C-alpha positions as a Markdown table, in Angstrom:
| # | Residue | x | y | z |
|---|---|---|---|---|
| 1 | Unk | 0.0 | 0.0 | 0.0 |
| 2 | Unk | 1.3 | 3.4 | -0.9 |
| 3 | Unk | -0.2 | 6.9 | -1.0 |
| 4 | Unk | 0.6 | 7.6 | -4.7 |
| 5 | Unk | 0.2 | 5.3 | -7.7 |
| 6 | Unk | 2.8 | 3.4 | -9.7 |
| 7 | Unk | 3.4 | 4.6 | -13.2 |
| 8 | Unk | 0.7 | 3.7 | -15.7 |
| 9 | Unk | -2.0 | 2.5 | -13.3 |
| 10 | Unk | -4.6 | 4.9 | -12.0 |
| 11 | Unk | -2.2 | 7.8 | -12.4 |
| 12 | Unk | -3.5 | 9.9 | -15.2 |
| 13 | Unk | -4.3 | 13.6 | -14.4 |
| 14 | Unk | -7.2 | 14.6 | -16.5 |
| 15 | Unk | -6.3 | 18.3 | -16.7 |
| 16 | Unk | -3.3 | 17.5 | -18.9 |
| 17 | Unk | -3.8 | 13.8 | -19.7 |
| 18 | Unk | -0.4 | 13.0 | -18.1 |
| 19 | Unk | 0.7 | 9.9 | -16.2 |
| 20 | Unk | 2.2 | 11.1 | -12.9 |
| 21 | Unk | 2.9 | 7.7 | -11.2 |
| 22 | Unk | 6.2 | 6.5 | -10.0 |
| 23 | Unk | 8.3 | 4.4 | -12.4 |
| 24 | Unk | 10.6 | 3.1 | -9.7 |
| 25 | Unk | 7.6 | 2.1 | -7.6 |
| 26 | Unk | 6.2 | 0.1 | -10.6 |
| 27 | Unk | 9.5 | -1.6 | -11.1 |
| 28 | Unk | 9.6 | -2.7 | -7.5 |
| 29 | Unk | 6.0 | -3.9 | -7.4 |
| 30 | Unk | 6.6 | -6.0 | -10.5 |
| 31 | Unk | 9.8 | -7.5 | -8.8 |
| 32 | Unk | 7.9 | -8.3 | -5.6 |
| 33 | Unk | 4.7 | -9.3 | -7.3 |
| 34 | Unk | 2.2 | -8.8 | -4.5 |
| 35 | Unk | -1.4 | -10.0 | -5.2 |
| 36 | Unk | -2.7 | -6.5 | -4.6 |
| 37 | Unk | -1.2 | -3.0 | -4.6 |
| 38 | Unk | -3.5 | -0.3 | -3.1 |
| 39 | Unk | -3.1 | 3.4 | -3.4 |
| 40 | Unk | -5.0 | 6.7 | -4.0 |
| 41 | Unk | -3.9 | 10.3 | -4.4 |
| 42 | Unk | -4.9 | 10.7 | -8.0 |
| 43 | Unk | -8.6 | 10.9 | -7.6 |
| 44 | Unk | -9.5 | 10.7 | -11.2 |
| 45 | Unk | -7.6 | 7.4 | -11.5 |
| 46 | Unk | -10.0 | 5.5 | -9.3 |
| 47 | Unk | -10.5 | 2.0 | -10.4 |
| 48 | Unk | -9.1 | -1.6 | -10.7 |
| 49 | Unk | -6.3 | -2.4 | -13.0 |
| 50 | Unk | -4.6 | -5.8 | -13.6 |
| 51 | Unk | -1.1 | -6.5 | -15.0 |
| 52 | Unk | 1.3 | -9.4 | -14.8 |
| 53 | Unk | -0.6 | -11.1 | -11.9 |
| 54 | Unk | -0.9 | -8.0 | -9.8 |
| 55 | Unk | -4.2 | -6.2 | -9.1 |
| 56 | Unk | -3.7 | -2.5 | -8.8 |
| 57 | Unk | -6.5 | -0.6 | -6.9 |
| 58 | Unk | -6.8 | 3.2 | -6.9 |
| 59 | Unk | -9.1 | 3.4 | -3.9 |
| 60 | Unk | -9.8 | 7.1 | -3.9 |
| 61 | Unk | -13.3 | 7.5 | -2.6 |
| 62 | Unk | -13.4 | 11.2 | -3.7 |
| 63 | Unk | -13.9 | 12.1 | -7.4 |
| 64 | Unk | -11.7 | 14.7 | -9.1 |
| 65 | Unk | -14.0 | 17.4 | -7.9 |
| 66 | Unk | -13.7 | 16.0 | -4.4 |
| 67 | Unk | -17.2 | 14.6 | -4.1 |
| 68 | Unk | -17.0 | 11.4 | -2.0 |
| 69 | Unk | -19.0 | 9.2 | -4.4 |
| 70 | Unk | -16.6 | 6.5 | -5.5 |
| 71 | Unk | -17.6 | 3.1 | -4.1 |
| 72 | Unk | -15.1 | 1.5 | -1.7 |
| 73 | Unk | -13.3 | -1.7 | -2.8 |
């Protein structure tokens, strides 16, 4: 579990359509291969993503406009 996202998973900022996730974090996650990696911070990246046996969950309950409407996982 981390505060911010790994690169390429739930990390796109809508305002400029840019991935802001951490590339080193992604590298380490794919080395360790946990079943789940949970994070938030980029509200508009909310959702479930799967890659190489890892389920990535952006668990932000707030939307981009800070409305607490995203369902918990």
